[in-house]
C-alpha angles and dihedrals in degrees: 000000000000118000120226110260110259114235089247095052109101122184124205122161089229088068089060091043090053093047090053093045092051099041114115098181116126089241096046117145107250110198121167095215128146121211095272090052090052090050091053092047090048090061088063096045130081117214122214142158133235125201120222110283097021117131117240098182138356128224108257096022117139096226122124100190116138119221127207115200115221097170140352135040129275128200119221117205125187124185115199129203091277091054092250113151120218125188142197131177119223124191146181118321099037140074143246130204099042093126096060091034091063102028104043089223128124120281112283096212147015116253127196134172113262089188134010107294140198112208141171122212132207120194122208089247093054090045089054089053090049090050092051096047104030107021097167090057092046091049093050090048092048092052091048091049091048089053091052091051093046092050091050093048093049091050104069096204091049095050090094088065090068097098 
């Protein structure tokens, strides 16, 4: 699933912070973090890269990991009971996986990288540790994630992006 990090790929949490700050998408993640907050959050996140075409998550999988997109574009595909495929594109400055993260249900869609991507992941276990040790940061993140999910659910074409 995860590609080895190329020698030229450098990860710094400020890259993710900048992507979020400069994202103008309707479903952008809006966290009110200052640089020290980002540094704390970074200690709970795992960075990784995806090459174009690689699968990030599969519809029906029982994984609850949350993914923050620093760069690149991911394609979200959902196949309903009548075998109709729906699609959304999600880019830098937002998240994927919030649906399963909150609901404890299988993934609602398959996601693959449309371009090379830099991502950061947060597992439920690491989020629990963050919540225990830095509850104001966890609360701010939770509210921002809830806003992303609400915006996607209100926007019918973007509902497929709730993964």
